[in-house]
C-alpha positions in Angstrom: 0.0 0.0 0.0 1.3 3.4 -0.9 1.0 6.1 1.6 1.9 9.8 1.8 4.3 10.9 4.5 4.3 14.6 5.3 6.7 16.2 7.7 6.1 19.6 9.2 9.1 21.9 8.8 9.3 24.8 11.2 9.6 28.3 9.7 12.9 28.7 11.6 14.4 25.8 9.6 16.4 26.6 6.5 18.3 24.8 3.8 22.0 24.7 4.0 22.3 27.0 1.0 20.0 29.5 2.7 21.9 29.3 6.0 25.2 29.9 4.4 23.9 32.8 2.4 22.2 34.4 5.4 25.2 33.9 7.7 27.7 35.0 5.1 29.8 31.9 5.9 31.8 30.5 2.9 31.3 26.9 1.8 35.0 26.2 2.4 34.9 27.5 6.0 31.7 25.5 6.7 33.3 22.4 5.2 36.1 22.6 7.6 33.7 22.9 10.5 31.8 19.7 9.5 34.9 17.9 8.3 34.1 17.5 4.6 35.5 19.0 1.4 34.1 22.2 0.0 32.9 20.3 -3.0 30.7 18.2 -0.8 29.1 21.3 0.7 28.5 22.6 -2.8 26.8 19.4 -3.8 24.6 19.5 -0.7 23.6 23.1 -1.4 22.7 22.3 -5.0 20.7 19.3 -4.0 23.0 16.9 -5.8 23.8 14.9 -2.7 22.0 13.8 0.4 24.3 13.6 3.5 24.7 10.5 5.6 22.9 10.6 8.9 26.2 11.4 10.7 27.0 14.3 8.4 23.4 15.6 8.7 23.8 15.5 12.5 27.1 17.5 12.2 25.4 20.0 10.0 22.6 20.4 12.5 25.1 21.0 15.3 27.2 23.3 13.3 24.2 25.5 12.3 22.8 25.6 15.8 19.8 23.5 14.7 18.8 25.9 11.8 19.5 23.1 9.3 18.1 20.1 11.1 18.5 16.4 10.1 14.8 16.4 9.3 15.2 18.8 6.4 17.2 16.2 4.5 14.6 13.5 4.8 11.6 15.8 4.1 13.0 17.8 1.2 11.2 18.7 -2.0 11.6 15.3 -3.6 8.3 14.1 -5.0 7.5 10.4 -5.0 5.9 9.7 -8.4 3.9 6.8 -6.9 2.2 9.2 -4.5 0.9 11.4 -7.4 0.2 8.8 -10.0 -3.3 7.5 -10.3 -3.9 4.2 -8.4 -3.7 1.0 -10.4 -7.0 -0.5 -11.5 -8.7 -2.6 -8.9 -8.5 -6.1 -10.5 -10.3 -7.8 -7.7 -13.4 -5.6 -8.2 -13.4 -4.5 -11.9 -16.8 -2.8 -11.6 -15.2 -0.2 -9.4 -13.0 0.9 -12.3 -15.8 1.1 -14.8 -16.7 4.7 -15.9 -20.0 5.9 -14.7 -22.7 7.1 -17.1 -24.3 10.5 -16.4 
């Protein structure tokens, strides 16, 4: 069964890219603080990479909770199965038949 999982994100939570822009901190400096390369921070900011749980926790601590672990698991990714029409009900085909008006 396909379900939809929604996570509430507080208005005080921001993406890593937004946090760095608002704080004025450079990616290279932030990378040193969380013990990764600047290229990793760049990929995280562009959404080309999802951090490991350990890195997400380091990011949360380094940003004082402004970029929480939850933001990585509840991002803007859309599950196609969640928006596609359900498959036909093969057990009860009459439920799939169009209704006449």
